[in-house]
Each structure stands twice: as structure tokens, then as C-alpha cells.
N, C-alpha and C positions, 0 to 999 in steps of 0.2 A: 479382735478390735471392735469397738462400738461401731455398728453399721448405721449410717444415717438413714432414717426413714424419710419418705417423701414429705411428710409434715415438716420435719426439721429443715429440709432443703428449701421448701417453699417459704418457710419462716425467714430464711435469709433474704428472700425477695421482699418480704414485708419489712425487714430491717432497712433495706435499701430505699423503700418508699419513704417513707417519711423524711522534800524536801528530803538525805539518806538517814538511817536510824529512825527517829520519829518521822522524818520526812518520807522515808521509804515505806514505813508502815501506813502512812496516810495515802501515799501514792498507790500502793499495791492493794490495800484493803487490810482490815484487821478487826480484832475483837472489840465489842463494845457491850455495855450492860444496858439492855433495853429496860424501860419502865413498864410495869404491869399493874393493873388494878389489884388492890389488896386481896389476898387469898387465891389468886389465879395459880393453877398448876398446869403442867404440860401433859398432853395425852397423845401418844403415838397412835395412828390408825393405819390400816392396811389398804384401804380402797381409794385413797386420794393421792394422785401423783401430779407432777408438773414437769413439762419439758420447756427449757429455756434456751433460746438462741440469741446470742449477744455479740456485738462487736465490742470487745472489752478494751477499747483504747480511748483514753481521755486526752486532755483533762476533762473533769466533770464540771468544775466550778471556777477554774482560774483562766479560762480562755477557750478558744475553739478546739475541738478534738483533733488529734493528729491524723485521723483517717476520715474519709468522707462520710462513713456510717458510724463513726465512733460514738459510744454511749447509748446507741439505739438497739432495741431488741424486740423479740416477741416472746410471749409466754402462753402456753397452752396447759390449762389445768383440767385434769380428767377425774371424774368421780365415777367409780365403777357402778354400772347399772343405771346411771343418770345421763352422762354425756361428757362433752368437752367444751370448755369456754376459752376463747382466745382473745388476746389483745396485744397491740403494739405498745411499747413503753420507752421512755428515756430514763436512764439511771438518775436517781435523785441525789442531790449533793449531800455531803456529810453522812454518808452511809457506810456500811461495812465493806463496800466495794472501793472506797477511797477515791483517789483521782484516776484510777485505772492506768497507772504508768507501766505496769508490768504485763499488760496484755493478757493473752491466754495462758497464764501460768497456772497449771493444774495443781501445783503444790499449795496454792492459796485457797482452794475451793472450800475447805473446811472453815477457814477463818472468814471468808467472804460470804458464804451462804448457809452454813450449818450451825456452827458452835457459838454459844452465847458467852463462853469463857474459855480461857486458855487450856482448861483441863478437858476440853472436847465435849462438854455438855451440849446436847442438841436442842433445837427448838428456836433457832434464830428467826424472828419474824421477817416476812417478806416486806411488809410495809404498813402495818396498822390493822385495825384502828387502835387508838390510844397511844401507841408508840409509833415510831417511824423507821424506815430503812430505804432500801434501793427502789422499791416499787411504790408508786404513789398510792396513798390510802384509798382514794376514790376508785382507782383501777382495781385494787384488791377487793374492795367491797362489791363492786359490780360483777366481777368475775365469779365470786362465790355465790352471789345472788342468783346468777344464771344457772347454778348447779343446785339450787334449792337450799343453800346454806346461808342463814341469816347471821351476820356478824354483829349488827347493831339493832336492838329492838326499836322498830319504827315508832312505836307508841310512846316509849319512855326515854328513848335515846340512850338506853343502857347498853354498854358494851358486853356482849355475850361471849364472843369467841375471837381469838386472834390467831390467824394461821401462822405456823412456823415450819421450818424444814427439819425433818427427822434424820435423813441421811441421803447419801448419793447412791443412785442405782447404777449409773454409768455416765461417763464424761469423755469428751474428746475435743481437740482443736481441729476444725475444718479449715482446709487451706484457703487463703485469700485467692480471689480469682485473677491475680496478676497475669495478663497475657493469655489466659485460658479462655477458650470459647465455651467451655462447659463448667458449671459449678455443681459438683456432684453429678446428678443426672439431668439438671436443668440447663438448657442453652443460655449462654450469657445474654443473647439478644432478648430472651424472655424477661430477664431481670431488668435490662435497660428499658424495655417497653413499660415495665411497671413504674419506672422512674419518670417516664414521659419526658425524657431529655434526649439530646442528640446521642447517637450510638457511639459513645466513648467508654472505654474501660475505666472503672474507678481505680485510683492509685492507692496503694497501701505501702507506706515507707517502712524501711527496716529501722526499728527503734531499739536495737540491741544496745545495751549499756556497756561501753568499753571498760575493760579491766575487771568486770564483775564475774567471778567464777562460781559463786554460790547460786545454785539454781533457784532458790527461794527468793532471790533478790534480782533476778534477771527477767528481761522482757521476752515473751514468746509470741510468735505470729499466729494469726488465724482467728476464725469465729469460734467462740465458746459454745459448745452444744452440750447441755447438761440435763440429765433426768434425775429427779429427786422424789422422795416420799414426803408427804405433808401431814402434819399433825396440828393440834389446836391447844392453845392456852385457854383455860376456862375456869370459872368460879365453881366451887363445890355444888353439885346437884344440877349443873347445866348439862343437857343432853349433848352428847358428842356425835357428830355425823358418822 
């Protein structure tokens, strides 16, 4: 089983700081066809990865999330030989994550994060530039800039690269901290102190959908912890990181 690294556990602390048929597709997440500049093609690379920790409980755009930390997460992008850039984020509306009704449903990871079409073609953008998805474009641009990767030419405002997800390295649902004094290896008190609130345990309701037996359409509890490989959409002749 995927073993949580301390980075992922501490990312949960950072998370704390801050319709069915078509309806279910929107609620759980689904495929969409992103727009790309003319001539752009996808290039998989081996030295860029991302670790995402997310409370995958919405709604995202139709009301307050069902959980105290719902729709918030952290992302850490690592470029081999360069370093790691991290940021907290909130899921953007109208993305492939949908309204996050189905929580930590690992059956949906490909559609939510990886595939740009139902045939499984990889390269789904994180969130721009040019196109949009679950990660705000300004966050995406700043993270890659910290790793020495320029997505937009500052002199001409020309879009050079669009990061996308090539594949999943590993994934798991980390248990909600209901009634537990420890989340992974981190004391709950440490998480509460990060919130700067009175020492009460956040509540995480059971959102199981009654009568649903298809696991792809059911809600699952927990924080999503996901590690993926990153590639880039680029115009012909553009150097690939």
C-alpha cells in the first residue's frame, strides 16, 4: 500500500489552514476536451512529478463544501535536479473534478486528473495557461517558474508550455481524522494549532449515496493523496524541460 510520506501528511495540515447521469458526471468529475494553441503536441518527460493532497468533497460552485476543508488542497511539484515547489490551492469551478460529490473515489482518478478523452489519452492540463482546469493558472505558472520552467514568454506573452498529467504513480485515500488524536504521524493538536482555532476536531460527515452499488458512482471518505508524472504540451521546436 502507498505509504504516506511526511510531506503528504504535512500537506494535510496545509489543507486545514486555509445532478445523476449527466449530474453524476458533473458531480464526480469527467472528461473534457481542453483547447490548445494550434500545433501543440504532448511530450511525456521522466523528471517532473507532482504530489497532490486534497479534501475531495464539494460542492465546488453550488454552495459551501460538505466538509470543513472540502475543495482545498496542496500540490508539490518536483523537478529532478532542481527542487520542489509547493502551494496551497482551492479547486476551480467547471473543471474535470466536477462538484466533487463522490469524494475520494479512486475509480475516477483517470477522468479527473489524467485523460483528455474517454479512450484514456493522457495529458490533461492541471490548469493552464491558455486552457483551464482544477488548478488556477496563476498558481500553475508560479510553481513552474520556481523550478526554472517558463510557461509564458514574458517578452511576447507567447504561450510556450502547458503542463499536463502523464500518469499515476500511486494513490490512496488517507483516513479523515474523526475522533483520532493522530493523523498519520502528526498529532491532531499540531493540525489544530495550524488552524489557529479552538482545539476542536473537524467533522467529516458520511456522504454515502443510499442505494448506489456501482463503485464508480459512489462516495468514498478520506483525503486524496495522489502522485503523478507531469509532461508538457508544446509547439514544434519548443525546448522541453
